[in-house]
C-alpha positions as CSV (number, residue, x, y, z in Angstrom):
1,X,0.0,0.0,0.0
2,X,1.3,3.4,-0.8
3,X,1.4,6.4,1.7
4,X,-1.1,8.5,-0.3
5,X,-3.8,5.9,-0.1
6,X,-3.1,5.4,3.6
7,X,-3.3,9.2,4.2
8,X,-6.6,9.4,2.4
9,X,-8.1,6.6,4.5
10,X,-6.8,8.3,7.7
11,X,-8.3,11.6,6.6
12,X,-11.6,9.9,6.1
13,X,-11.6,8.3,9.5
14,X,-10.6,11.7,11.2
15,X,-13.4,13.5,9.3
16,X,-16.0,10.8,10.4
17,X,-14.8,11.0,14.0
18,X,-15.1,14.9,14.1
19,X,-18.6,14.9,12.6
20,X,-20.1,12.0,14.5
21,X,-21.7,12.1,18.0
22,X,-19.9,8.8,18.8
23,X,-16.5,9.2,17.1
24,X,-14.9,6.0,18.2
25,X,-17.8,3.8,17.2
26,X,-18.0,5.5,13.8
27,X,-14.3,5.0,13.3
28,X,-14.5,1.3,14.3
29,X,-17.4,0.8,11.9
30,X,-15.6,2.5,9.1
31,X,-12.4,0.4,9.6
32,X,-14.5,-2.8,9.9
33,X,-16.5,-2.0,6.8
34,X,-13.3,-1.3,4.8
35,X,-11.7,-4.4,6.1
36,X,-14.7,-6.5,5.2
37,X,-14.7,-5.0,1.7
38,X,-11.0,-6.1,1.2
39,X,-11.7,-9.5,2.7
40,X,-14.8,-10.1,0.6
41,X,-13.0,-9.1,-2.6
42,X,-10.3,-11.6,-1.8
43,X,-12.8,-14.3,-0.9
44,X,-14.7,-13.7,-4.2
45,X,-11.4,-14.0,-6.1
46,X,-10.6,-17.2,-4.2
47,X,-14.1,-18.6,-4.8
48,X,-13.5,-18.4,-8.5
49,X,-10.1,-20.2,-8.2
50,X,-11.6,-22.8,-5.8
51,X,-14.6,-23.3,-8.1
52,X,-12.4,-23.7,-11.1
53,X,-10.2,-26.2,-9.2
54,X,-13.1,-28.2,-8.0
55,X,-14.6,-28.3,-11.5
56,X,-11.4,-29.5,-13.0
57,X,-11.0,-32.2,-10.2
58,X,-14.5,-33.4,-10.7
59,X,-14.1,-33.7,-14.5
60,X,-10.8,-35.5,-14.1
61,X,-12.4,-37.8,-11.4
62,X,-15.4,-38.7,-13.6
63,X,-13.1,-39.4,-16.6
64,X,-10.9,-41.6,-14.5
65,X,-13.9,-43.6,-13.2
66,X,-15.4,-44.0,-16.7
67,X,-12.0,-45.2,-18.1
68,X,-11.6,-47.6,-15.2
69,X,-15.0,-49.1,-15.8
70,X,-14.4,-49.8,-19.6
71,X,-13.9,-53.4,-20.3
72,X,-10.4,-54.4,-21.5
73,X,-9.9,-54.3,-25.2
74,X,-12.4,-51.4,-25.9
75,X,-11.3,-48.5,-28.0
76,X,-11.3,-45.5,-25.6
77,X,-12.2,-43.0,-28.3
78,X,-15.4,-44.7,-29.5
79,X,-16.3,-47.2,-26.8
80,X,-16.4,-50.0,-29.4
81,X,-14.6,-53.3,-29.1
82,X,-11.2,-53.0,-30.6
83,X,-9.3,-56.0,-32.0
84,X,-5.5,-56.3,-32.0
85,X,-5.5,-55.9,-35.7
86,X,-7.7,-52.8,-35.7
87,X,-5.4,-50.8,-33.5
88,X,-2.3,-52.6,-34.6
89,X,-1.3,-54.1,-31.3
90,X,-2.5,-55.8,-28.1
91,X,-1.9,-54.5,-24.6
92,X,1.8,-53.9,-24.3
93,X,3.6,-56.0,-21.7
94,X,0.7,-58.5,-21.4
95,X,0.2,-61.8,-23.1
96,X,-2.5,-61.8,-25.8
97,X,-5.9,-63.1,-24.7
98,X,-7.4,-66.2,-26.3
99,X,-9.8,-64.0,-28.2
100,X,-7.0,-61.8,-29.6
101,X,-5.0,-64.9,-30.6
102,X,-8.0,-66.5,-32.2
103,X,-8.8,-63.3,-34.1
104,X,-5.2,-63.0,-35.3
105,X,-5.3,-66.6,-36.5
106,X,-8.7,-66.2,-38.2
107,X,-7.5,-63.2,-40.1
108,X,-4.1,-64.7,-41.1
109,X,-5.5,-68.1,-42.0
110,X,-9.0,-67.3,-43.0
111,X,-10.5,-69.8,-40.5
112,X,-14.0,-71.0,-40.9
113,X,-16.5,-70.7,-38.0
114,X,-16.2,-74.5,-37.4
115,X,-12.3,-74.2,-37.3
116,X,-12.6,-71.3,-34.9
117,X,-14.9,-73.3,-32.6
118,X,-12.4,-76.2,-32.6
119,X,-9.3,-74.1,-32.1
120,X,-10.7,-71.9,-29.3
121,X,-10.5,-74.6,-26.6
122,X,-6.9,-75.5,-27.6
123,X,-5.9,-71.8,-27.2
124,X,-7.8,-71.6,-23.9
125,X,-5.9,-74.7,-22.6
126,X,-2.6,-73.2,-23.7
127,X,-3.4,-69.9,-21.9
128,X,-4.4,-71.8,-18.8
129,X,-1.2,-73.8,-18.8
130,X,0.9,-70.6,-19.3
131,X,-0.9,-68.8,-16.5
132,X,-0.2,-71.8,-14.2
133,X,3.4,-71.7,-15.2
134,X,3.7,-68.0,-14.6
135,X,2.3,-68.5,-11.1
136,X,4.8,-71.2,-10.2
137,X,7.9,-69.3,-9.0
138,X,9.7,-72.5,-7.9
139,X,10.7,-73.6,-11.4
140,X,14.2,-72.4,-12.6
141,X,14.2,-70.0,-15.6
142,X,15.7,-72.4,-18.1
143,X,13.2,-75.1,-17.2
144,X,10.4,-72.6,-17.6
145,X,11.6,-71.9,-21.2
146,X,11.6,-75.7,-21.8
147,X,8.0,-75.9,-20.5
148,X,6.9,-72.9,-22.6
149,X,8.3,-74.5,-25.7
150,X,6.6,-77.8,-24.9
151,X,3.2,-76.2,-24.3
152,X,3.5,-74.2,-27.5
153,X,4.6,-77.3,-29.6
154,X,1.6,-79.2,-28.2
155,X,-0.8,-76.4,-29.2
156,X,0.7,-76.2,-32.7
157,X,0.4,-80.0,-33.1
158,X,-3.3,-79.9,-32.1
159,X,-4.1,-76.9,-34.3
160,X,-2.3,-78.1,-37.5
161,X,-4.6,-81.1,-38.2
162,X,-7.6,-78.8,-38.1
163,X,-6.3,-76.7,-41.0
164,X,-6.5,-77.4,-44.7
165,X,-3.2,-77.7,-46.7
166,X,-3.1,-74.1,-47.7
167,X,-3.7,-72.9,-44.1
168,X,-1.1,-75.4,-42.8
169,X,1.5,-73.9,-45.0
170,X,0.6,-70.3,-43.9
171,X,0.5,-71.5,-40.3
172,X,4.0,-73.0,-40.5
173,X,5.3,-69.8,-42.1
174,X,3.8,-67.8,-39.2
175,X,5.4,-70.1,-36.6
176,X,8.8,-69.9,-38.5
177,X,8.7,-66.0,-38.4
178,X,8.4,-66.0,-34.6
179,X,11.6,-65.3,-32.7
180,X,13.4,-68.2,-31.2
181,X,12.2,-69.1,-27.7
182,X,14.4,-69.2,-24.6
183,X,17.5,-67.6,-23.2
184,X,20.9,-67.7,-24.8
185,X,22.2,-66.5,-28.2
186,X,19.4,-65.6,-30.6
187,X,16.8,-66.7,-28.1
188,X,14.6,-63.8,-27.2
189,X,11.0,-63.8,-26.0
190,X,8.3,-64.5,-28.5
191,X,4.6,-63.5,-28.3
192,X,4.2,-65.9,-25.4
193,X,6.5,-64.2,-23.0
194,X,8.2,-66.6,-20.5
195,X,6.6,-66.9,-17.1
196,X,8.5,-64.8,-14.6
Protein backbone atom coordinates (compact mmCIF):
# COMPACT_ATOMS: atom_id res chain seq x y z
CA UNK A 1 0.00 0.00 0.00
CA UNK A 2 1.32 3.43 -0.76
CA UNK A 3 1.40 6.35 1.67
CA UNK A 4 -1.07 8.54 -0.30
CA UNK A 5 -3.75 5.86 -0.07
CA UNK A 6 -3.10 5.42 3.65
CA UNK A 7 -3.25 9.19 4.22
CA UNK A 8 -6.62 9.40 2.39
CA UNK A 9 -8.06 6.63 4.54
CA UNK A 10 -6.75 8.29 7.70
CA UNK A 11 -8.30 11.63 6.65
CA UNK A 12 -11.65 9.91 6.06
CA UNK A 13 -11.56 8.34 9.52
CA UNK A 14 -10.64 11.69 11.16
CA UNK A 15 -13.45 13.46 9.26
CA UNK A 16 -15.99 10.84 10.38
CA UNK A 17 -14.82 11.04 13.97
CA UNK A 18 -15.12 14.86 14.07
CA UNK A 19 -18.63 14.94 12.58
CA UNK A 20 -20.09 12.04 14.53
CA UNK A 21 -21.71 12.12 17.96
CA UNK A 22 -19.95 8.84 18.76
CA UNK A 23 -16.52 9.20 17.10
CA UNK A 24 -14.86 5.96 18.16
CA UNK A 25 -17.82 3.81 17.20
CA UNK A 26 -17.98 5.49 13.81
CA UNK A 27 -14.25 4.97 13.25
CA UNK A 28 -14.51 1.33 14.28
CA UNK A 29 -17.45 0.76 11.92
CA UNK A 30 -15.59 2.47 9.07
CA UNK A 31 -12.43 0.39 9.61
CA UNK A 32 -14.48 -2.79 9.95
CA UNK A 33 -16.47 -2.04 6.78
CA UNK A 34 -13.33 -1.30 4.79
CA UNK A 35 -11.65 -4.44 6.14
CA UNK A 36 -14.68 -6.53 5.22
CA UNK A 37 -14.68 -5.03 1.73
CA UNK A 38 -11.03 -6.10 1.22
CA UNK A 39 -11.71 -9.55 2.66
CA UNK A 40 -14.83 -10.08 0.56
CA UNK A 41 -12.97 -9.11 -2.62
CA UNK A 42 -10.26 -11.62 -1.76
CA UNK A 43 -12.83 -14.30 -0.93
CA UNK A 44 -14.66 -13.66 -4.20
CA UNK A 45 -11.41 -14.03 -6.13
CA UNK A 46 -10.56 -17.17 -4.18
CA UNK A 47 -14.05 -18.57 -4.80
CA UNK A 48 -13.46 -18.35 -8.53
CA UNK A 49 -10.14 -20.18 -8.18
CA UNK A 50 -11.61 -22.79 -5.84
CA UNK A 51 -14.65 -23.31 -8.07
CA UNK A 52 -12.40 -23.74 -11.12
CA UNK A 53 -10.16 -26.19 -9.25
CA UNK A 54 -13.14 -28.21 -7.99
CA UNK A 55 -14.64 -28.31 -11.48
CA UNK A 56 -11.35 -29.53 -12.95
CA UNK A 57 -11.00 -32.18 -10.23
CA UNK A 58 -14.55 -33.43 -10.71
CA UNK A 59 -14.15 -33.68 -14.49
CA UNK A 60 -10.85 -35.52 -14.07
CA UNK A 61 -12.35 -37.83 -11.45
CA UNK A 62 -15.35 -38.67 -13.62
CA UNK A 63 -13.11 -39.36 -16.62
CA UNK A 64 -10.91 -41.65 -14.52
CA UNK A 65 -13.95 -43.56 -13.23
CA UNK A 66 -15.35 -44.01 -16.73
CA UNK A 67 -11.98 -45.16 -18.05
CA UNK A 68 -11.59 -47.63 -15.17
CA UNK A 69 -15.02 -49.12 -15.85
CA UNK A 70 -14.37 -49.76 -19.56
CA UNK A 71 -13.85 -53.44 -20.31
CA UNK A 72 -10.38 -54.39 -21.48
CA UNK A 73 -9.94 -54.28 -25.23
CA UNK A 74 -12.36 -51.43 -25.85
CA UNK A 75 -11.35 -48.51 -28.00
CA UNK A 76 -11.33 -45.53 -25.61
CA UNK A 77 -12.22 -42.98 -28.28
CA UNK A 78 -15.38 -44.66 -29.54
CA UNK A 79 -16.26 -47.17 -26.81
CA UNK A 80 -16.41 -49.99 -29.35
CA UNK A 81 -14.65 -53.30 -29.05
CA UNK A 82 -11.21 -53.00 -30.63
CA UNK A 83 -9.33 -55.97 -31.97
CA UNK A 84 -5.55 -56.25 -31.95
CA UNK A 85 -5.48 -55.86 -35.70
CA UNK A 86 -7.74 -52.77 -35.66
CA UNK A 87 -5.42 -50.79 -33.47
CA UNK A 88 -2.31 -52.59 -34.62
CA UNK A 89 -1.31 -54.14 -31.30
CA UNK A 90 -2.51 -55.77 -28.14
CA UNK A 91 -1.92 -54.45 -24.63
CA UNK A 92 1.84 -53.92 -24.31
CA UNK A 93 3.62 -56.00 -21.71
CA UNK A 94 0.75 -58.48 -21.40
CA UNK A 95 0.21 -61.80 -23.14
CA UNK A 96 -2.49 -61.84 -25.80
CA UNK A 97 -5.88 -63.10 -24.71
CA UNK A 98 -7.44 -66.18 -26.25
CA UNK A 99 -9.85 -63.98 -28.24
CA UNK A 100 -7.00 -61.82 -29.56
CA UNK A 101 -4.99 -64.86 -30.61
CA UNK A 102 -8.01 -66.53 -32.23
CA UNK A 103 -8.84 -63.35 -34.11
CA UNK A 104 -5.25 -63.03 -35.33
CA UNK A 105 -5.26 -66.65 -36.54
CA UNK A 106 -8.68 -66.18 -38.16
CA UNK A 107 -7.47 -63.18 -40.14
CA UNK A 108 -4.12 -64.71 -41.09
CA UNK A 109 -5.46 -68.14 -42.04
CA UNK A 110 -9.04 -67.27 -43.04
CA UNK A 111 -10.47 -69.77 -40.54
CA UNK A 112 -14.03 -70.99 -40.90
CA UNK A 113 -16.50 -70.72 -38.01
CA UNK A 114 -16.16 -74.48 -37.44
CA UNK A 115 -12.35 -74.22 -37.28
CA UNK A 116 -12.59 -71.29 -34.87
CA UNK A 117 -14.91 -73.30 -32.63
CA UNK A 118 -12.44 -76.22 -32.56
CA UNK A 119 -9.31 -74.05 -32.10
CA UNK A 120 -10.68 -71.89 -29.27
CA UNK A 121 -10.50 -74.62 -26.55
CA UNK A 122 -6.94 -75.48 -27.64
CA UNK A 123 -5.88 -71.84 -27.21
CA UNK A 124 -7.76 -71.59 -23.91
CA UNK A 125 -5.94 -74.67 -22.65
CA UNK A 126 -2.59 -73.18 -23.66
CA UNK A 127 -3.43 -69.89 -21.93
CA UNK A 128 -4.40 -71.75 -18.76
CA UNK A 129 -1.15 -73.77 -18.80
CA UNK A 130 0.92 -70.60 -19.34
CA UNK A 131 -0.88 -68.81 -16.49
CA UNK A 132 -0.20 -71.76 -14.18
CA UNK A 133 3.45 -71.75 -15.23
CA UNK A 134 3.70 -67.98 -14.59
CA UNK A 135 2.28 -68.47 -11.11
CA UNK A 136 4.80 -71.18 -10.19
CA UNK A 137 7.93 -69.34 -9.05
CA UNK A 138 9.70 -72.53 -7.89
CA UNK A 139 10.70 -73.62 -11.42
CA UNK A 140 14.15 -72.36 -12.56
CA UNK A 141 14.17 -70.00 -15.56
CA UNK A 142 15.74 -72.41 -18.08
CA UNK A 143 13.21 -75.11 -17.16
CA UNK A 144 10.40 -72.61 -17.61
CA UNK A 145 11.58 -71.91 -21.16
CA UNK A 146 11.56 -75.67 -21.85
CA UNK A 147 8.01 -75.93 -20.49
CA UNK A 148 6.90 -72.91 -22.55
CA UNK A 149 8.33 -74.54 -25.71
CA UNK A 150 6.62 -77.84 -24.89
CA UNK A 151 3.23 -76.18 -24.29
CA UNK A 152 3.51 -74.19 -27.53
CA UNK A 153 4.55 -77.26 -29.56
CA UNK A 154 1.58 -79.21 -28.17
CA UNK A 155 -0.76 -76.39 -29.17
CA UNK A 156 0.70 -76.24 -32.68
CA UNK A 157 0.43 -80.01 -33.09
CA UNK A 158 -3.26 -79.86 -32.07
CA UNK A 159 -4.12 -76.90 -34.34
CA UNK A 160 -2.31 -78.07 -37.48
CA UNK A 161 -4.57 -81.09 -38.24
CA UNK A 162 -7.63 -78.81 -38.11
CA UNK A 163 -6.30 -76.72 -41.02
CA UNK A 164 -6.49 -77.37 -44.75
CA UNK A 165 -3.17 -77.74 -46.66
CA UNK A 166 -3.08 -74.06 -47.66
CA UNK A 167 -3.73 -72.94 -44.10
CA UNK A 168 -1.14 -75.40 -42.76
CA UNK A 169 1.51 -73.87 -45.02
CA UNK A 170 0.62 -70.32 -43.87
CA UNK A 171 0.55 -71.49 -40.26
CA UNK A 172 4.02 -73.04 -40.55
CA UNK A 173 5.31 -69.79 -42.07
CA UNK A 174 3.77 -67.82 -39.18
CA UNK A 175 5.44 -70.08 -36.64
CA UNK A 176 8.79 -69.85 -38.46
CA UNK A 177 8.68 -66.03 -38.39
CA UNK A 178 8.36 -65.96 -34.61
CA UNK A 179 11.57 -65.25 -32.69
CA UNK A 180 13.38 -68.19 -31.16
CA UNK A 181 12.25 -69.11 -27.66
CA UNK A 182 14.41 -69.16 -24.60
CA UNK A 183 17.53 -67.61 -23.16
CA UNK A 184 20.88 -67.71 -24.85
CA UNK A 185 22.19 -66.53 -28.22
CA UNK A 186 19.38 -65.60 -30.58
CA UNK A 187 16.78 -66.75 -28.08
CA UNK A 188 14.58 -63.85 -27.19
CA UNK A 189 11.04 -63.83 -25.99
CA UNK A 190 8.28 -64.47 -28.48
CA UNK A 191 4.62 -63.52 -28.33
CA UNK A 192 4.22 -65.87 -25.41
CA UNK A 193 6.54 -64.23 -22.95
CA UNK A 194 8.23 -66.56 -20.50
CA UNK A 195 6.64 -66.90 -17.14
CA UNK A 196 8.48 -64.77 -14.63
